[in-house]
N, C-alpha and C positions, 0 to 999 in steps of 0.2 A: 783341169787340175782339180783333184779332190782336196777338199778342205780338211783340216785336222779333225773336225767333228765327224765328217763323213768317213775318214780313214779309221777312226776309233770304232765307229759303228760297224764297218765292214769287217775289221779284225774280230770284233766281238761275235759277229754272226758266224765267221769261219770257225772260231773256237767252239761255239755251240754245236756246229755240224760235226766237227771231228770228235768232240766228246760223245756225241750221240752215236757215232759209228763205233767208237771204242767200246761203248757200253754194250752195244749189240754183239760185238765180237767176244766180249768177255762172257756174255750170257750164253752164247752158242758153244763156246769152248772149241774143241777140235771138230767142227762141223764138216770139214772137208771141202770138197770142191763145190758142193751145192750152196754152201754158205757164202763162198766167194762170189758165185754167180749172182746170188741175191744182192750182195753188196754192190756189184757192178751195175745191176739194174736200177738201184736207187741213186747212183751217182748223177744221171742226167737231171733228176728232180732237184738234187741239191744245187747243181750248176744253174738251172733255170731260176731257182730261188735267189741265188747270189746275184745273177744278172738283173733280175727285177728289182732287188734291193739297191743295186748299184744305180740303176736308172732312176729310181725314186730319189736317191741322195743327190745325184748330179743335177736333177731338174728342179727339185723343190728346196733343198737345203744348201745349195751352193750360193755363196754370197756374191759371185760374179754374174749370176743369172737372175737378178732381181726383176720382178715384173714392173712394167711401166706404170701401172696403176694398181694399188692394193685393193681398190674397190672391184676392179675387173677380176683380179685374182680370187677374191672371196666369192664373187658370183659364179665364176667358172668352177672353182673347187667345190662349192656347195651344190651346184647342179649335178656335178659328176658323182658326188657322194650320195645325193638323193636318188639318182638313177640306179645306184648299186644296191639300194635297200631292197629287202625281200618282204613285199607286202603280204605274202601268203604264209609267212612264218607263224608257228604256233605261239600263243601268248605265254609269256614267262610267268611261271608259278613258283614262288619261293617255298623252300622246304624248311619249316620252322624246327623240325626235329632232326635235321642233318647232323652227321658227326663232325666234330671239330676238324679244321684243316691240318693235315700232317704233311710236312715236306717230303719230297721223294727220297731224299737220302736218309731220312729217319724212319721210313717204313720198313717193317720186318719182311724178310723174304718169304714167300708162300712155300708151303710144303709140297704142293703138287705143281708140276710144270704145266703151264697153260698151253692150250692148243691154239694154233693160228688158223683163222678162217677168214679168207678174203681180206687180209690185212688188219682185221680187228681181233683184239684179244678177248676171249670169252672165258671168264673165271667162274667155275661152278660154285654154287653156294653150299658151304659145309657148315657143320656145327662147330668146327674148330675156329671158324672165322666169324666171330660175333660182330666184327666191324662192318661186314658186308650187309647185315640186316639194318644197320643204322643208315646206310645209303639209300634205302627204299623210302619213297615219299609216302607218308601215311596221312590219311584224312584227319583234319583237325576236329576234335570233338568239342562242341560248345558246352561250356560249363559256367554255371552261375557262381561267382565268387562273392561271398559275403564279406563286408568290410569289417565286421566285428571279429571274425575268426582269422587266425593267421593262415597264410597260404601253405598248403602241404605239398611235399614232393611227390611227384607222380611215380608210381610203382611200375617196373618194367612189365610189359605185356608178354605173357607166355602163350604161345600158340598151341592149341590142342586140336585133336581130330574132332572131338565132340564140341558142340557150340558152347561157348563160354557164357555163363550167366552173369551178365553185367549188372552192376548196381544201378538202381533207378536214378536217373538224372533229372534234376529239377528243370522243368521247362515252363516257359511263360505260356499261359493259356492263349491259344489263337482264337480270334473271333470267328463265330460261325458264319459260313458264307451266306450272304444275303440273297434272298430270292429275287429274281429279276422283276423289278418294279414295272408295272404296266404304265404307259404314259397316260397321265390324267387328261381328261378333256379340257381344252382351252376355254376358259370362261372370259366373257367380255368384261373389260374393266368397268367397275361401277361408275356411274356419272358423278362428277364433282359435287360436293355438298352445295345446297342452295344457300344463297345469301339470306341472312336474317334481316328482314326489312319490314317496314310498316305496310299495312294493307293499302292498296291504291284504290281511290274512289274518283270517278270521273263525273264532274258536275257541269251542267250547261245552263246558262242564263238565257231564258226565252221570254217572250212577251211582246206587247205592242211597241211600236216605235216611240221613242222619247219617254219610256217608262222608267229609265234610270238603270238599265242593266250594266252598261259599261262603267258608270260611276260607282256602283256597288262593288263591281269586280276590282276596279282600281283601288278602292278604299280597303278592300280585304287584303290585297297584296301589300299595301302600306302597313296595315295593322300586324301582319305576320312577318314583316321584315324583308320582304322580297323587293320592295322599292324604298330606297333611303329618303331621308327628309330633304337632302340637297336636290335630288332629282325632282322631287315633288314641288319644291320651291321654284325650280327652273320652269316646270310646266305651268305653274301658277302665273309667273311673270309673262310668259309667252301668251297664255290665254287672255290675260288682262290687256295686252297690247292689241289683241284681235276682238276686244269687247265680248269675250266668251268666258267670263270669270268662273262660271259654275261648271265648265267643261274640263277643267285641268285634271281632275281625278280619272276621267275616262281616257286620257291620253296614255295612261300606262298600258292600255290594251289596244287602243286605236293608234296604230303606229304610222300609217301613211298620211300624206298631206291631204288627200281627198277626203278621208274620214274626219280629219281634224277641222278642215274648212267647213264642211257641211254638217258636222255633228251627227253623222249617220254611219253606223257600222256596216261595212260591205262584206268583208271576209270574216271568217270565224277567228276571233282573237284567242290567244292561247297563253296561259300562265300556270304557275303551280305554287303551292304553299303546303306547309306541314303544320299539324297540330300535335298534341301529346301522343295520340294513338294512331293517326292515319296520315297518309300523304294524298293530297288532292291535286287533280289536274283540272284546271278551270278553263272552260270553253265559253266564249262570249259570242252568241249567235246573233246575226243581224235581225232587226225587227221589221224592216220595210218589206212590203209585199213583193217588190221587184227582186229580192234576194232570198226568196223562200227556199230555193234549191240549195243555197249555201247553208241555210238553217237546218235543212234535213240532213245534210252531211255532218253537221256538228252534233245534232241530236242522236245520230246513229252511233256515235262514239261514247255516249254518256250512260251512266248508271242512275244518276239522280238529276231531276229537272228542277230548276229554280224558276218558277213562273212569277215574274216581277209585275206587280199591278200598281198603277199610279192612283193614289187616293185623292188626288186633286179633283175637285168637282169638274165634271165634263170630260176628263181624260179617261177615266175608267169606262164610262158609257160609250165613248167613241171606240175603244178597243174591244169591248165585249159585244156590242151590237152586231147585227148581221153585216158581214163585210170586214169586220175588225180582225186584227191578227191574234188577239188573245184566244179566241175559240180555235182558230186554225192551228196555232202553235201547240196548244194543249193536246189536240187530236193527233198532230204529227209526232209529238214527243212519245205518246203512248204507242203509236204505230212503229216508231223507230226502236222501241225496246226499253224506254225509260221505266224503271221499276218503282221509283219513289218520287213523289212530287211535293215540293215545298212552295207554298204560295206566300211570297214575301210582299206584303202590302207596304209599298214605299211612299215616301213624301208625306208621312204622317205629321211632320213638323211644319207643313205648309200653313200659311195664315188662314186658308179656307177650311182647314181640318182641325189643326191644333190638338192632335191626339184624341179626337172624338171617338168614343166607343160606339156610338150609333152608326157612324160612317163605316167603321171597321166591321160591325155585324152585318150591315146592309150588303157590303161587298162579299163577305163570306157566304151569306145565305143565297146569294144569286149565283155564285160560282160553284158551290158544292154539287147541286143536282146535275149541272152540265158535266162536271168532271167525272161523276159516277157514270153518266151516260157514255162518256168517251172510253170507259173501261177501267178507270182507277177505282180501287177499293177504298173504303173509308179509312182503314188503318194505314193506308199508304199515302194519305194526304195530311199535310200539316200547315196551318195558318199561323202567321206571326207578323206583328207590325215592325217597321224599321224606318230608318232615315239614312239613305246612302250618302248624302252630302255631309251630315254631321257625324255619321258613324254610330248613331244611337241604336242599341240592341244588336250590334254586329259582333262585338267582342265582349263588352261589359254589359251587365244587366241594366235594365231601365231604371232610372231614378223614380222612386214612388211618388215624388212630388210632381214629376212630369207626366207619368202614366201609371196611376195607381191600380188600374183594373187588369193589367197583364202581369201574370205571375210566372210565366214560363221561362225556360233558359234562353240565353242569347243565341244568335244564329250559329256562331262557330262552335259553341258548346254542344248544340243540338247535332251539328254535323259530326262531331267527334263521337257522339253516342250512337250513331247509326250502325246497324249490323253490317257485317262484311258481305259484299256482293260478289266476291270472288268464287269462281267455280272450283271446288276442292279437287275434283278428279283431274289428274294429269295424264291419264292413259288415252285420252281422246286424241284424234288426229289434229295436227296443227292447222289453224285457219287464221288468216289476217287479211281483212279487206283494205286495199290500198285507197287512201283518201287523197293523198297529194304526193307528188314526185318533184325532185329538184336535184341539182348537181352541186356537190360540195366536196371537192377532192375525191369524187367518185359518184356513183349513182345512189341517191338516197330516196327512200320511200317512207311515208308516214301512215299510221293507221292504228286501230285497236285490235289487240289479240282477242279473237273470238273464242277460241278453244285451244287446248294443248299448251305446249311451251317450246321454245327454241333457244339454242345456245350459240355462242360464237363458233365460227368455222363450221357450222352445220349446213348441210346441203338441203335446199328446198326447191320446190317446183312452182313456177309462177304460171297461173292459168288465166286465160285459155290458150296462150301460145305454147304451153308445155315446155318452157325453157328451164333447165336446171341451173340454179344460181347458188352462190355460197354467201352466207352472212359473215361479213368481216368485222362488223362493228354494230353494237347495240347501245342506244341512248334512251334513257327514261328521264324525262324532265331535264334534258340537256346534261345528264350525268351518265358516264360510261357504266355499263353493266355487262355481266357475263351471261345473263339469262333473262328472257322475257316470258312472263307467265300470263295466264288468261286474265283479261281485264286491264292489262297495261296499255297505255297509250305510248307508243314507241316510235323511234326513228331507226331504221335499219339501213346500213350501207351494204350494197350488194355487189358481188363480182359476176363476171361472165354475162353481163347484159348492159345495154346502153339506156339512157333516159328516154330516147325516142321510141324504144320498143315497149314502153310501159304507159298505161292509161289508168286514170281513176276508175275503179270498179273491178280491176284485176284482183285476183286472190292468190296470196301465198299459202301453199299447203304442203303437207308432208309428201316426200317422194314416193312413199308406198301407199298413199291414200289420197287420190286426187279429188279435187272439187268437181262436181258435175257441171257439164256444159249443155245447155238446152236452148231450143228456139220455140218450144211449145210447152205448155204446162196447164194443169188443172188447178183452179183456185177457188177459194171461198171469199166472196167479196161483199162488203157492206157499203151500200150507196149512201153518201152523206148529203150532198147538195147538188142538185141537177136542175138545169134549165129545161132540158128535154128528156125524153126517155132514152134508154140504152137498148140497142138491138144488135144482132150479128152484123159485123162490118164496121162498128163504131171504133174510131181511132182516138187515142189519147197518149199522154206521156206517163211513163212508169218510172218511179224512183224505188230502187231496191238496194239495200245497204248503201254503197257509195256509187252505184251505177245508175245511169240515166239513159233510157232508150225508149223508142216508140213501140207501141203495142196495139193490137187490134183484137176485138172480141170475135172469135171464130164461131163459137156455139154456146148457147145457154142450155146447160144440161140439167138444171134443177133449181128449185126455189125452197128456201127454208121456212118452216113454220115458226113464227116467233114464240108461240106458246110452248111447243114441245122442244124446239131447238133441233128438229130433224127435218129431213127432206119431205116435202109434201108429195103424197102419192094419190093416185086415183082409186076408183073402186076395185080395179083389177090388181092393185098393188104395184103398179109401175110408177116410176118417178114422173112428176109433172114437169114437162119442158115448156117454160114460158116463151112466148114469142118476143117479149120485150120486158124491161124492168124499169121501175120508177124509183123516185127518192124514198129513202128509209127502208128499202127492201134488202134482204140478204139473199144472194144468188150464188149458184155454182156455175162456173163458166170455164170454157177452154179458150186460152189466150194465145195468140200468135205474135212472136217477137220479130222485129225488123232484122235482127242479127243475133246469133248465139251469144249468150252471156253466161257468167258463172252464177249458178243458182242451186239451192238445196231445198229439200222439203222442210216444212216448218217443224215437224216432229224430230228431225235429226239435228238441224242447226237452226234454231229460231231466228238468230240474227241475220241469216242469209235467206230466210223464207218469208220475211215481212215485206210488204210493198205498199206504195201509195200511188194513186192515179190522180193526175191533175189535167185540167183542160181550161183553156182561156184564163190562165193565171189563178185558178182556184182549185182547191182539193175537192174532188168529186167522189172519191171512194178510197177505202183502205181494204187490205185483204192479206191472206196468207196462202203460201204454196202448199198444195196437197200432194201432187204427183208431178214429176218432170216428164219430158218427152220419152226418155228411155223406159220409165215405168209405164207410161201409157202404151208404148209399143208392145211391151211384154204382156200387158193386160189384154190387148186386142188379139195377140197371137194365142 
């Protein structure tokens, strides 16, 4: 059953169809039989249209055929409508200059009867029908309208056979096309700016056992605020219970029980303090002859040596005479690379001395010739009196009533006035000799930066095992830092390597410039103290930077003339090859190592080219590396 709405729509559709047919008949007039045939041909189309409209009304608008779910209805209806869309249709372009809409019944009849072609009406364009020109879509001309002037009405465009001269139209200037830019070469990002910090100076306390090295070092830490008063009072109570009242200051550096019980430093103590201009790393080397190897490792990290001398009667003579550690320590310090030496004459407050100037002058006059003979220059040696227990002349100047004859600055003031020992060149390859290794949430190594610089997350190569590692953390005086420069005593945390794979004497270096590895080298050697002569085949122990290994004299290739400082030659001009060498001679020899180690020539890296030879617990010779095995092989070829 059709609803009322559907019936109304059907009647309206029939009315429009019959009106359209009547209109055609009126226009045809008495067209005859052909017009009737044309009308009959159009009737099936009309019927089909009516039937489709009827089907739509009965299925969609009937109230008796409501869908079970309006959501399903909307989905089905939407999918059907979307499928009927023409995705290839041309885009709609509105005509801004189209003629106004005129209803069909109000349009005037044309004068010329149109011709019918394939069902489409084609009306020719004539001059009598000006409205036809208005139906043509014309391009929109862009014009700039000024707000200050009123908008003018556009004049009708008159078409001419000759090209119309149009008025100039204001146009916005277009930017000139840019030339194709060539890609610039990619530059490496500049390194981050360096931290503004004080110059670092490494000082090592050396000298005979019981000279007061640890006591002076502990007092310096207290005077500079690195050890508080409460901690010092605790040390004093504990030392008093052990009947070692004068040792409490040394406990700031002697941390293990063995050192505190015996009063002897075994390992190199480490501390740090700052002054107005510099930051100091304090190294306390052992003075006993059994721990000279540890002393050499500490001296290899220092720039300034503090040779502590006991002014007490009998103690200076014991340390300075043959077999004492004063001589050996001074010689080892120079060989290890110490540039400046301060001779601190301690215990001047002792009752046997009482700040006596004659005792001070006697010690100075006996030490100075020996230090010059060891290689120190007069300008690099400084003598000053002090008392490590009372702190006299360490931070504050001496009281004129106590010591009227010394007018120099106190110890800390003199340290602060020292020149910088830092290597200004940063373009050298990185070198760090590993002194100690341990585990602390990762693999940690300690040592002094010999040359170059390194930063966090930088890749380095550890020699001689050629393992590439990454620096994950840098510590200078127990403080985190982003960069380590030449002269810094640092702790580095490394990735990609285990503690078991590292040994003291290994060298961290740049990945593009490795440290040399050699088992043979040519050296210039000065013999210091010998019981017997040296000949090819002689074996001893060699200390070079932080490495200790066994070495053998392979060949003696020359002897130096002490007067000229050159190799001795015979009448034919050939170098004299001695069969053996004795004490106080300077020789040139080829040495054979028990195993390959990291080594460099003295002219390229002085810190990695100095060595000391020891035998039977004594230092017998010092020397420098002239050529490594690779250089010797190339020379022979």
